[in-house]
C-alpha positions as CSV (number, residue, x, y, z in Angstrom):
1,X,1.8,-17.5,-23.9
2,X,5.0,-19.4,-23.3
3,X,7.3,-17.7,-25.7
4,X,9.3,-14.9,-23.9
5,X,9.1,-12.6,-26.9
6,X,5.3,-12.9,-26.9
7,X,5.2,-12.1,-23.2
8,X,7.3,-9.0,-23.6
9,X,5.3,-7.9,-26.7
10,X,2.0,-8.3,-24.8
11,X,3.3,-6.6,-21.7
12,X,4.6,-3.7,-23.8
13,X,1.2,-3.4,-25.5
14,X,-0.7,-3.0,-22.2
15,X,2.0,-0.7,-20.8
16,X,3.4,-3.0,-18.2
17,X,7.0,-3.0,-19.5
18,X,9.0,-0.2,-21.0
19,X,12.2,-2.2,-21.6
20,X,12.7,-5.3,-23.7
21,X,15.5,-7.0,-21.8
22,X,13.7,-7.7,-18.6
23,X,12.8,-11.2,-19.6
24,X,16.4,-12.3,-19.4
25,X,16.4,-11.2,-15.8
26,X,13.1,-12.7,-14.7
27,X,10.5,-15.4,-15.1
28,X,6.9,-15.5,-16.1
29,X,4.2,-15.4,-13.4
30,X,0.7,-16.7,-13.7
31,X,-1.6,-14.2,-15.4
32,X,-4.1,-12.3,-13.3
33,X,-7.1,-10.9,-15.0
34,X,-5.6,-11.1,-18.5
35,X,-2.4,-9.2,-17.5
36,X,1.0,-10.7,-17.8
37,X,3.3,-9.9,-14.9
38,X,7.0,-10.5,-14.8
39,X,9.1,-11.0,-11.8
40,X,12.3,-9.1,-12.2
41,X,15.5,-10.5,-10.9
42,X,15.9,-11.0,-7.2
43,X,12.3,-10.1,-6.3
44,X,11.6,-6.9,-8.1
45,X,8.3,-6.5,-9.9
46,X,8.6,-4.3,-12.9
47,X,5.5,-2.3,-13.8
48,X,5.4,0.7,-16.1
49,X,1.7,1.4,-16.4
50,X,0.6,4.0,-13.9
51,X,-0.6,7.0,-15.8
52,X,-3.0,9.3,-13.9
53,X,-4.5,12.7,-14.3
54,X,-2.9,15.0,-11.7
55,X,-5.2,16.4,-9.0
56,X,-6.6,19.8,-9.4
57,X,-4.2,22.6,-8.6
58,X,-1.1,20.9,-10.0
59,X,1.3,23.2,-11.6
60,X,0.9,23.3,-15.3
61,X,3.8,23.7,-17.7
62,X,2.2,25.2,-20.8
63,X,0.8,21.9,-22.0
64,X,4.1,20.1,-21.6
65,X,4.1,16.7,-20.0
66,X,6.7,14.6,-18.2
67,X,6.9,11.0,-16.9
68,X,7.6,10.6,-13.2
69,X,9.1,7.3,-12.2
70,X,7.8,6.2,-8.8
71,X,9.0,3.2,-6.9
72,X,6.7,1.7,-4.3
73,X,7.9,-0.5,-1.5
74,X,6.0,-2.6,1.1
75,X,7.2,-3.1,4.6
76,X,10.8,-1.9,4.9
77,X,11.5,-3.3,8.3
78,X,14.6,-1.2,8.5
79,X,16.3,-2.8,5.5
80,X,17.1,0.5,3.7
81,X,20.3,-0.7,2.2
82,X,18.5,-3.6,0.5
83,X,15.7,-1.3,-0.7
84,X,18.1,1.3,-2.2
85,X,20.3,-1.4,-3.7
86,X,17.3,-2.8,-5.5
87,X,16.3,0.6,-6.8
88,X,19.8,1.2,-8.1
89,X,19.7,-2.2,-9.8
90,X,16.5,-1.2,-11.5
91,X,17.9,2.0,-12.7
92,X,21.0,0.3,-14.2
93,X,18.8,-2.3,-15.9
94,X,16.5,0.3,-17.4
95,X,18.8,3.2,-17.8
96,X,16.2,5.5,-16.2
97,X,16.3,7.4,-12.9
98,X,13.7,6.8,-10.2
99,X,12.3,10.1,-9.1
100,X,10.5,9.1,-5.9
101,X,10.4,6.1,-3.5
102,X,7.2,5.5,-1.4
103,X,7.4,3.2,1.6
104,X,4.1,1.9,3.0
105,X,5.0,1.5,6.7
106,X,7.2,-0.4,9.2
107,X,10.0,1.9,8.1
108,X,11.8,1.7,11.5
109,X,13.6,5.0,11.7
110,X,15.7,3.8,14.6
111,X,18.4,6.3,15.6
112,X,20.0,4.6,18.6
113,X,19.5,1.7,21.0
114,X,16.8,3.5,23.1
115,X,14.7,3.9,20.0
116,X,14.8,0.1,19.7
117,X,13.2,-0.1,23.2
118,X,10.4,2.1,21.9
119,X,9.6,-0.2,19.0
120,X,6.7,-2.6,19.4
121,X,7.9,-6.0,18.2
122,X,9.4,-9.2,19.8
123,X,12.8,-8.5,21.1
124,X,14.4,-11.1,18.8
125,X,13.3,-9.0,15.8
126,X,14.8,-5.8,17.2
127,X,17.9,-4.8,15.2
128,X,19.6,-1.5,14.4
129,X,19.8,-2.3,10.7
130,X,21.0,0.7,8.7
131,X,18.7,3.8,9.2
132,X,21.1,5.3,11.8
133,X,23.7,5.7,9.1
134,X,21.4,7.9,7.1
135,X,20.4,9.8,10.2
136,X,24.1,10.4,11.1
137,X,24.9,11.5,7.5
138,X,27.3,8.6,6.9
139,X,25.0,7.6,4.0
140,X,22.5,9.5,2.0
141,X,19.3,8.2,0.5
142,X,20.0,8.0,-3.3
143,X,16.3,8.9,-4.1
144,X,13.8,11.1,-2.3
145,X,11.9,8.8,0.1
146,X,8.5,9.4,1.6
147,X,7.0,7.0,4.2
148,X,4.2,6.5,6.6
149,X,4.2,4.8,10.0
150,X,3.2,1.2,10.4
151,X,2.8,-0.9,13.5
152,X,6.5,-1.6,14.0
153,X,8.1,1.8,14.4
154,X,10.4,3.7,16.7
155,X,7.3,5.4,18.2
156,X,9.3,7.9,20.3
157,X,10.9,9.2,17.1
158,X,7.8,9.6,15.0
159,X,6.0,11.1,18.0
160,X,8.2,14.2,17.7
161,X,6.8,14.9,14.2
162,X,3.0,14.7,14.3
163,X,2.9,17.1,11.3
164,X,5.5,15.2,9.4
165,X,9.1,16.1,8.7
166,X,12.6,14.9,7.7
167,X,13.9,12.0,9.7
168,X,17.1,12.1,7.7
169,X,18.4,13.9,4.7
170,X,16.2,13.0,1.7
171,X,13.9,10.9,3.8
172,X,10.5,12.4,4.7
173,X,7.8,11.2,7.1
174,X,4.2,12.2,6.3
175,X,3.2,12.5,9.9
176,X,0.1,11.0,11.7
177,X,-1.7,12.0,8.5
178,X,-0.4,14.2,5.8
179,X,-0.7,15.5,2.2
180,X,2.2,16.7,0.0
181,X,2.8,17.4,-3.6
182,X,5.6,16.1,-5.8
183,X,6.2,17.0,-9.4
184,X,2.5,17.4,-10.2
185,X,1.3,14.4,-8.1
186,X,-0.7,14.9,-4.9
187,X,0.1,12.2,-2.3
188,X,-1.8,11.6,1.0
189,X,-1.0,9.2,3.8
190,X,-2.3,7.8,7.0
191,X,0.1,6.2,9.5
192,X,-0.7,3.3,11.8
193,X,-3.2,0.5,11.8
194,X,-6.8,0.3,12.8
195,X,-7.9,-0.8,16.3
196,X,-11.5,-0.2,17.4
197,X,-10.6,0.2,21.1
198,X,-8.4,3.3,20.5
199,X,-10.0,4.7,17.3
200,X,-12.0,7.4,19.1
201,X,-9.3,8.4,21.5
202,X,-6.9,11.3,21.0
203,X,-3.3,10.4,21.0
204,X,-2.4,10.3,24.7
205,X,0.7,8.0,24.4
206,X,4.1,9.7,25.0
207,X,7.4,8.5,26.1
208,X,8.2,6.7,28.3
209,X,5.9,3.9,27.1
210,X,4.5,0.9,28.9
211,X,3.6,-2.3,27.2
212,X,0.1,-1.1,26.4
213,X,0.9,2.4,25.2
214,X,3.9,1.1,23.1
215,X,1.3,-0.7,21.0
216,X,-1.6,1.8,21.1
217,X,0.7,4.6,20.0
218,X,0.5,3.4,16.4
219,X,-3.3,2.9,16.3
220,X,-5.1,5.1,13.8
221,X,-7.3,7.8,15.3
222,X,-10.6,9.2,14.2
223,X,-9.3,12.8,14.5
224,X,-6.8,12.2,11.7
225,X,-9.3,10.4,9.5
226,X,-11.8,13.2,9.9
227,X,-9.1,15.7,8.9
228,X,-8.3,13.7,5.7
229,X,-12.1,13.6,5.0
230,X,-12.1,17.4,4.6
231,X,-10.2,17.0,1.3
232,X,-13.4,15.5,-0.1
233,X,-15.8,18.2,1.2
234,X,-15.6,20.5,-1.8
235,X,-16.8,19.3,-5.2
236,X,-14.1,18.9,-7.9
237,X,-15.5,18.0,-11.3
238,X,-12.8,16.6,-13.5
239,X,-12.6,15.2,-16.9
240,X,-12.6,11.4,-16.9
241,X,-9.3,9.7,-17.5
242,X,-8.8,5.9,-17.9
243,X,-5.2,4.6,-17.7
244,X,-4.3,3.2,-21.1
245,X,-4.5,-0.5,-21.7
246,X,-5.0,-2.2,-18.3
247,X,-8.3,-4.0,-17.8
248,X,-9.5,-4.5,-14.2
249,X,-8.2,-7.5,-12.4
250,X,-11.7,-8.4,-11.3
251,X,-15.0,-6.8,-12.1
252,X,-16.8,-6.6,-8.7
253,X,-20.5,-7.5,-8.5
254,X,-22.9,-4.6,-8.6
255,X,-24.2,-5.7,-5.2
256,X,-20.8,-4.7,-3.8
257,X,-21.6,-1.1,-4.5
258,X,-24.5,-1.2,-2.1
259,X,-22.2,-2.2,0.7
260,X,-19.8,0.7,0.1
261,X,-19.4,2.7,3.4
262,X,-20.2,6.0,1.8
263,X,-22.7,4.9,-0.9
264,X,-22.6,7.2,-4.0
265,X,-19.4,9.0,-3.8
266,X,-19.2,12.4,-5.5
267,X,-17.2,12.6,-8.7
268,X,-13.9,14.2,-7.7
269,X,-10.2,13.4,-7.5
270,X,-8.6,15.4,-4.7
271,X,-5.7,12.9,-4.3
272,X,-3.7,11.0,-6.9
273,X,-2.0,8.5,-4.6
274,X,-3.0,7.4,-1.1
275,X,-0.7,5.4,1.2
276,X,-1.8,3.4,4.2
277,X,-0.2,0.5,6.1
278,X,-3.1,-1.8,6.6
279,X,-5.6,-2.6,3.9
280,X,-9.0,-0.9,3.5
281,X,-11.9,-3.1,4.8
282,X,-13.1,-5.8,2.3
283,X,-10.6,-4.8,-0.3
284,X,-9.9,-8.5,-0.8
285,X,-13.3,-8.9,-2.5
286,X,-12.2,-6.6,-5.3
287,X,-9.2,-8.7,-6.4
288,X,-8.1,-12.3,-6.9
289,X,-9.3,-13.6,-3.6
290,X,-8.5,-17.3,-4.5
291,X,-4.9,-16.4,-5.3
292,X,-4.6,-14.5,-2.0
293,X,-5.9,-17.4,0.0
294,X,-3.4,-19.7,-1.6
295,X,-0.6,-17.5,-0.1
296,X,-2.3,-16.5,3.1
297,X,-4.9,-19.2,4.0
298,X,-5.3,-17.9,7.6
299,X,-7.1,-14.9,6.2
300,X,-10.1,-17.0,5.0
301,X,-12.2,-16.4,8.1
302,X,-11.7,-12.6,8.1
303,X,-12.5,-12.4,4.3
304,X,-15.6,-14.6,4.7
305,X,-16.8,-12.4,7.6
306,X,-15.9,-9.1,5.9
307,X,-13.6,-8.0,8.7
308,X,-10.3,-8.0,7.0
309,X,-8.9,-4.5,6.8
310,X,-9.6,-1.0,8.2
311,X,-13.1,0.5,8.0
312,X,-11.8,4.1,8.1
313,X,-9.3,3.3,5.3
314,X,-12.2,2.1,3.1
315,X,-14.2,5.1,4.0
316,X,-11.3,7.3,2.8
317,X,-10.9,5.3,-0.3
318,X,-14.6,5.8,-1.2
319,X,-14.6,9.5,-0.3
320,X,-11.3,10.6,-1.8
321,X,-11.3,8.2,-4.8
322,X,-7.6,8.3,-5.4
323,X,-6.3,6.8,-8.7
324,X,-3.9,4.6,-6.7
325,X,-3.9,3.2,-3.2
326,X,-0.7,1.6,-1.9
327,X,-0.5,-0.6,1.3
328,X,1.6,-3.3,3.0
329,X,1.2,-5.0,6.4
330,X,0.0,-8.4,5.2
331,X,3.4,-9.4,3.7
332,X,1.9,-10.5,0.4
333,X,1.5,-8.9,-3.0
334,X,-2.2,-8.2,-3.9
335,X,-3.9,-6.1,-6.6
336,X,-7.5,-4.9,-6.6
337,X,-9.7,-2.7,-8.7
338,X,-12.4,-0.7,-6.9
339,X,-15.0,1.1,-9.0
340,X,-16.8,4.2,-7.7
341,X,-20.4,5.2,-8.4
342,X,-20.7,8.8,-9.6
343,X,-23.6,11.1,-8.7
344,X,-26.0,12.0,-11.4
345,X,-27.7,15.4,-11.7
346,X,-26.5,16.6,-8.4
347,X,-24.2,19.4,-7.4
348,X,-21.3,17.1,-7.7
349,X,-22.0,16.1,-11.3
350,X,-20.3,17.8,-14.3
351,X,-21.8,20.8,-16.0
352,X,-25.1,20.1,-17.7
353,X,-26.3,17.6,-15.1
354,X,-24.8,14.7,-17.0
355,X,-23.8,11.7,-14.9
356,X,-20.1,11.6,-14.4
357,X,-18.3,8.7,-16.0
358,X,-17.4,5.7,-13.8
359,X,-14.0,5.9,-12.2
360,X,-12.0,3.4,-10.1
361,X,-9.2,3.2,-7.6
362,X,-6.4,0.7,-8.3
363,X,-5.1,-0.9,-5.1
364,X,-1.7,-2.5,-4.7
365,X,-0.3,-4.1,-1.6
366,X,3.4,-5.3,-1.5
367,X,5.4,-7.8,0.4
368,X,8.0,-7.2,3.1
369,X,11.7,-6.6,2.2
370,X,13.2,-10.0,1.7
371,X,15.2,-11.7,-1.0
372,X,13.1,-13.1,-3.8
373,X,9.9,-11.5,-2.5
374,X,7.8,-9.0,-4.5
375,X,8.4,-6.0,-2.2
376,X,9.2,-3.3,-4.8
377,X,7.4,-2.1,-7.9
378,X,8.2,0.8,-10.2
379,X,5.6,2.8,-12.1
380,X,5.4,5.6,-14.6
381,X,3.1,8.5,-14.0
382,X,2.3,11.0,-16.8
383,X,1.9,14.5,-15.2
384,X,2.0,18.1,-16.2
385,X,5.5,19.5,-16.3
386,X,6.7,22.7,-14.7
387,X,9.0,24.9,-16.8
388,X,11.2,27.8,-15.8
389,X,11.5,31.2,-17.5
390,X,13.8,29.8,-20.2
391,X,11.3,27.0,-21.0
392,X,13.4,24.3,-19.5
393,X,11.7,21.6,-17.4
394,X,12.1,22.1,-13.7
395,X,13.2,19.0,-11.8
396,X,10.4,17.6,-9.6
397,X,10.5,18.7,-6.0
398,X,8.6,18.1,-2.8
399,X,6.2,20.9,-1.7
400,X,3.6,21.6,0.9
401,X,-0.1,21.3,0.1
402,X,-2.0,24.5,0.7
403,X,-5.3,22.9,1.5
404,X,-3.9,20.4,3.9
405,X,-2.1,23.1,5.8
406,X,-5.4,25.0,6.0
407,X,-7.2,21.9,7.3
408,X,-4.4,21.4,9.9
409,X,-4.7,25.1,11.1
410,X,-8.5,24.9,11.2
411,X,-8.7,21.6,13.2
412,X,-5.8,22.0,15.6
413,X,-7.8,24.1,18.1
414,X,-10.5,21.4,18.1
415,X,-7.9,18.9,19.2
416,X,-6.6,21.3,21.8
417,X,-10.1,21.7,23.3
418,X,-10.6,17.9,23.4
419,X,-7.1,17.4,24.9
420,X,-7.7,19.9,27.7
421,X,-10.9,18.1,28.5
422,X,-9.1,14.7,28.6
423,X,-11.8,13.0,26.6
424,X,-12.1,11.1,23.3
425,X,-12.4,12.9,20.1
426,X,-15.9,13.7,18.9
427,X,-16.6,15.4,15.6
428,X,-17.9,19.0,16.0
429,X,-21.6,19.5,16.1
430,X,-22.9,21.2,12.9
431,X,-20.8,21.7,9.8
432,X,-17.1,21.1,10.0
433,X,-14.8,24.2,10.3
434,X,-14.7,26.3,7.2
435,X,-11.2,26.3,5.8
436,X,-11.5,29.2,3.4
437,X,-10.0,31.8,5.8
438,X,-7.3,29.4,6.9
439,X,-6.5,28.8,3.2
440,X,-6.2,32.5,2.6
441,X,-3.9,32.7,5.7
442,X,-1.6,29.9,4.4
443,X,-1.3,31.4,0.9
444,X,-0.6,34.8,2.4
445,X,2.2,33.3,4.4
446,X,3.7,31.7,1.4
447,X,3.5,35.0,-0.5
448,X,5.3,36.7,2.4
449,X,8.1,34.1,2.5
450,X,8.8,34.2,-1.3
451,X,8.6,32.1,-4.4
452,X,10.3,29.0,-3.1
453,X,8.7,28.8,0.3
454,X,6.3,26.0,-0.7
455,X,9.2,23.7,-1.3
456,X,9.9,21.3,1.7
457,X,13.6,21.8,2.1
458,X,15.7,19.1,3.7
459,X,17.8,21.8,5.3
460,X,15.1,21.9,8.0
461,X,16.2,18.4,9.2
462,X,17.6,18.5,12.7
463,X,19.1,15.7,14.9
464,X,17.3,15.7,18.2
465,X,18.9,12.5,19.6
466,X,22.3,10.9,19.9
467,X,23.5,8.7,17.1
468,X,24.0,5.0,17.5
469,X,27.6,3.7,17.8
470,X,28.4,0.1,17.0
471,X,30.8,0.0,20.0
472,X,27.7,-0.2,22.2
473,X,27.4,-3.9,21.3
474,X,30.8,-4.6,23.0
475,X,29.7,-3.1,26.4
476,X,28.8,-5.1,29.4
477,X,25.2,-5.3,30.6
478,X,25.7,-2.8,33.3
479,X,27.3,-0.3,30.9
480,X,24.5,-0.9,28.4
481,X,21.9,-0.2,31.0
482,X,23.5,3.1,32.1
483,X,23.8,4.3,28.5
484,X,20.1,3.4,27.8
485,X,19.0,5.2,30.9
486,X,21.0,8.3,29.8
487,X,19.5,8.1,26.3
488,X,16.0,7.9,27.7
489,X,16.7,11.0,29.8
490,X,17.6,12.9,26.6
491,X,14.2,12.1,25.0
492,X,12.4,15.3,24.1
493,X,9.6,16.1,26.4
494,X,7.1,17.2,23.7
495,X,6.8,17.4,19.9
496,X,7.2,21.2,20.5
497,X,10.8,20.4,21.4
498,X,11.5,19.3,17.8
499,X,12.6,22.3,15.6
500,X,10.6,21.0,12.6
501,X,7.4,20.9,14.6
502,X,8.2,24.3,16.1
503,X,8.6,25.7,12.5
504,X,5.3,24.3,11.4
505,X,3.4,25.7,14.4
506,X,5.0,29.1,13.9
507,X,4.2,29.1,10.2
508,X,0.5,28.3,10.9
509,X,0.3,30.9,13.6
510,X,-0.5,28.2,16.3
511,X,0.8,28.4,19.9
512,X,3.9,26.5,20.9
513,X,2.1,24.9,23.8
514,X,3.2,21.4,24.8
515,X,-0.1,20.8,26.5
516,X,-1.8,20.8,23.1
517,X,-0.2,17.4,22.5
518,X,-0.8,15.8,25.9
519,X,-4.0,14.0,26.8
520,X,-4.8,12.2,30.0
521,X,-5.0,8.5,29.2
522,X,-8.3,6.8,29.5
523,X,-6.9,4.1,31.8
524,X,-3.6,3.7,33.7
525,X,-1.2,0.9,34.0
526,X,-0.3,-0.1,37.5
527,X,3.2,-1.1,36.4
528,X,4.2,2.2,34.8
529,X,3.9,5.9,35.5
530,X,2.8,8.0,32.6
531,X,3.2,11.5,34.2
532,X,6.6,13.2,34.1
533,X,7.6,15.7,36.8
534,X,7.0,18.4,37.6
535,X,3.6,17.2,38.5
536,X,0.3,19.0,38.5
537,X,-1.7,18.3,41.7
538,X,-3.8,15.7,39.9
539,X,-0.8,14.0,38.5
540,X,0.9,14.1,41.9
541,X,-2.1,12.2,43.3
542,X,-2.0,9.7,40.5
543,X,1.8,9.2,40.8
544,X,1.5,8.7,44.6
545,X,-1.2,6.2,44.1
546,X,1.1,4.2,41.8
547,X,4.1,4.4,44.1
548,X,6.1,7.0,42.0
549,X,8.7,9.1,43.7
550,X,8.9,12.9,43.3
551,X,12.2,12.5,41.4
552,X,10.5,10.8,38.5
553,X,11.7,7.2,39.1
554,X,9.2,4.5,38.4
555,X,8.9,0.8,38.4
556,X,8.6,-1.0,35.0
557,X,7.5,-4.6,35.5
558,X,6.6,-4.8,31.8
559,X,10.0,-3.8,30.5
560,X,13.5,-5.2,31.2
561,X,15.1,-1.8,31.9
562,X,14.6,0.7,34.7
563,X,12.8,3.7,33.2
564,X,13.2,7.3,34.5
565,X,10.7,9.8,33.2
566,X,12.2,13.0,31.6
567,X,13.0,15.7,32.3
568,X,15.6,14.7,34.8
569,X,19.2,15.4,35.4
570,X,21.3,12.6,34.0
571,X,23.8,11.0,36.3
572,X,27.3,12.2,35.4
573,X,28.7,8.7,34.8
574,X,25.7,7.7,32.6
575,X,25.9,10.9,30.7
576,X,29.6,10.6,30.1
577,X,29.0,7.1,28.8
578,X,26.2,8.3,26.5
579,X,28.4,11.1,25.2
580,X,31.2,8.6,24.4
581,X,28.9,6.2,22.6
582,X,27.2,9.1,20.7
583,X,30.4,10.4,19.4
584,X,29.8,13.8,20.9
585,X,26.5,14.4,19.1
586,X,24.7,15.6,22.2
587,X,23.2,19.1,22.9
588,X,25.9,21.4,24.2
589,X,24.1,22.3,27.3
590,X,23.4,18.7,28.2
591,X,27.1,18.1,28.6
592,X,26.7,20.1,31.9
593,X,24.3,18.3,34.2
594,X,23.7,21.5,36.1
595,X,22.0,23.2,33.2
596,X,18.2,22.6,33.0
597,X,17.1,20.6,30.0
598,X,14.6,23.1,28.7
599,X,13.9,24.6,25.2
600,X,14.6,28.1,26.4
601,X,18.1,27.1,27.7
602,X,19.1,25.2,24.6
603,X,18.9,27.7,21.8
604,X,18.4,31.3,20.7
605,X,15.2,33.2,20.7
606,X,13.9,31.2,17.8
607,X,13.8,28.1,20.0
608,X,16.0,26.0,17.7
609,X,18.5,23.9,19.7
610,X,22.1,23.9,18.7
611,X,24.4,21.0,18.8
612,X,28.1,20.9,19.4
613,X,30.2,19.9,16.3
């Protein structure tokens, strides 16, 4: 098929392309599984086929349908300007607006230079890039952006938002694990990458980090996976739906089904789109493995041994059976088609005991954000439309997911019990917590707060840290060190110091207890002190054993900077320098070193801190 007109005609027939002029801006790629892909200009892959049946519970619009245009991006690596520029180019080429942008990790929401010190990557790759401009309000994201965490993130920033939240206007983080709805689609995500050593541990890492905790902070935890698994507990029989026109890239062997982590998965579709950073375990076997090895030959051994990817991610894929699964991490574009085995005659089969039709998950991994690399794809999703009282279509909006909030409320006390015990997470004995009463509580709270309370408003965004100033780069080394020490001293002490986390805990009726998020680490580093004063008796003993002073100063042989554990009173000179570099965007009370840096002293009774203009 060498004629451009034939390629466009064939692509339009299978639903890959919705515009005829793309050929002039791209070149033909080798066909994969009978499908013709086109590489759009400057590295954009153009895909139009992405039709799904929305998950149960999506708002119906009296039978009316709409097409949501969703852009998916691989590893952003802080290059937001490039990502948004490509999205805008796509919109101009096609004349259609993108409704949502999904980023699959390594987003790098870096607000200032101290955030760079809390990002696990070689120092030569640490750069401010452009997120700080969106955080400061200098720029605004042109499209609603949802992202998950990867393994190269400003860990101290995302640590403040375990339940998710806005990191900048129009840019939303899904949290350690999260589920939201957008325009009839149900999206779920899991942040981080899999590491067997830390999988069972509760998240004990908190600023200030040492070299070990800086990396383990982005490791996936079983507690979050178990919470996501609750979305598959209840049977949801749905009508079969096959996206029009797109044959599988590779039909897996039937023997592959026997090796699936969960065996015969029930017939249900609780999630339309799932987002992870690393790939599900053995996903490479369900796609064009030979083509993958041509691009990434070093993966041959892991693929042969069946160790490439994350086991809990594959378990979630089998249990939740999303229509689409998006990932990144490996810096290569890869597609796969994973069929699921329905139950027959059981409680999870459709009415009448008939075996449910076979369904599959389409997997797509994308490259990192570089010129002429396939890091961005745009898809169309056909969903139910919501209409207002006049019959007009309501623009799509981001909203909370009732069931996920109920799961969060039901499981939070279990995490607290484990945290107070200072032990690894272990699933509860017997059946998991029933969420019915918690679901009734969540829906009752929404009813109390009014019609629009389910919408996730970006007005809840709040700056908790100073903003980067480019003048920092012109300072001398001593001045830079003083500013960095001051910025570290302003690091929030707990997620419960972030107003968005406070708001979520209050909505769910959970206590505002910082101890709920602190777990004693399983092992300690001799080069860094984890505890922050004031010490408990046990922490004081540990701190003394590691040579820490009562003022909170500690040695840091693993990092280039002196680290002082918050809370502490910033030195006036360092604080003045930080204020100057931050353009005055510091908490009002922190401009006076004599005022204690506590939540109670920073704001009104609601606990929300206020910033000086």
